[in-house]
N, C-alpha and C positions, 0 to 999 in steps of 0.2 A: 870270511864273513860279509856281513851286508847293511845298509846305512841303518842306523838308530833313532829312534827317540830319545833324548837324553832328559831335555824339561818342556813341562807343558801349564804352561800360566796363562789364568783370564785375568785381566789386568784396566785398569782405566785406562793407558795411556803404552805402549811401547814403541821403540825406532831402534834402529840398526846405525851406528856409525863408526868409522874405521875398524869396520867387521865385529864389534860389541853388541851387546845386545844391552838394552837400555830400558827397566820396566819400573812404571811407575802407579805403583796403590796395586802391587801384585798380589793375587791368591784370594782375586773375588768368588763369592761362595752364594752371593745373592745380587739379582738385580731389581730395582723398583720402577715401576710406569705407574701413573694416574690413569690410563688408558689402555685396552687393546681392541686392533694390534699394536705391537710396541715395538720400537728398535731404539738402541741404545749407542751410545759412540763408545765402545769398549773393545778391545784390543785383544787377543790371541798370539800370545809370546810363547816361540819354542826355540829349542835348539836340536841338530838332527845331526849327529855323530856319522863322519865319512870317513870309513877305512882310507889307509894310505895308497893301496891299488882302485880306489872307485874316486878318486877325485874330477877325475875327465867322465865319469859316466852318467850320464840323466839318471835322474829319480822322480820318483814321484809323489808329492804326501796328499791325502785328501784325509778332509775336514768334513765330517757328518753329524749337522746340530739335530736332535730326535727329542721329541718328548720320552720321557722316561715311562711316562703313563700309558700311552698309546700306539710309542713307536714311533709318531707320525715324525717323516723325516722333515725339517724347516729349511733346512738350507745344505748344499752340498758348495764346499770349497774347494779346487784343487790347485795346487800348487808345484811348479814344476823345478826342479831343483839341479841345477847344472853346473859346475865349476869349468873353465876350460883348461887352465895349468893349478898346482897347488898353491897358494902364498908363498911368497918370499918369507924366508926365516922358518921352514918347514924344514926338521931335520929328516934323514932318508927312514922310511917305515914309519913316520910319523900319521896318524888319522888327523881329519881336522874337523872342530865343531862350525857348523853352517846357524847360524842366526835367521829364525825367520819370523814377521811378523805379519799378522793377519789381523787388519781392521774387520768388525761384525756391523759395522754401520748399517749394512743392508739387507740385515738377515732379520725377517722379520717375526716376532715371536707370537703366535696366536692368540693365547691365553695365558694366563698365571701357572705355575706347576712349576715342576720337578725335569730338567732339560740335561741331555747327557751330550757330551763332543766327545766326538770317536774320532779316532788317528789311525790313517792307515799310512805305512810308507813303501813304498814297491806292491801295493795289493797285498799287506799284511797287516794284520790288527798290532798297531804299535804301543796306543795308549789311550786313558780316557781320562777324565773328569766331570764331576756333576756338580751344578748349581741351581737356585731357586729362581727362579723368575716371578714375582709381588705383584700384588694390585695395592699404590697406597689410598686408603678408603677412608678419610675424615679424616681422622686425627691416626690413623694405625694402618696396620697392615694385613691384607685379605692375601695369604697365599692360595 
């Protein structure tokens, strides 16, 4: 068994409290900006499942934001996953879901269009989501 991505959500805000994932306005599919390049104060919330025998093993999650049309890479974010010991209360042989929140405020989107957020866990494709970045043009949207 290896670590697995169980949840991947683009949201307005997310945080971790006492090992729990709190997501606000999750499931975003469209981000809107008046000009480009643009940055957004949104987050990616994930849950990664660690099997019981890998709780103390280091893992790496890599997120890549790419243009769906050109495959141009907008950003790469690396997250180290490592727990020194399983949290108290786990039964023998019980795996653990690890919440991870990644702010996207530093990611610059060069132009409107469709974007893919692809996730790898331990160098293996784990999942992806797509979303549209649009430009507000006067009273309407221009994708």
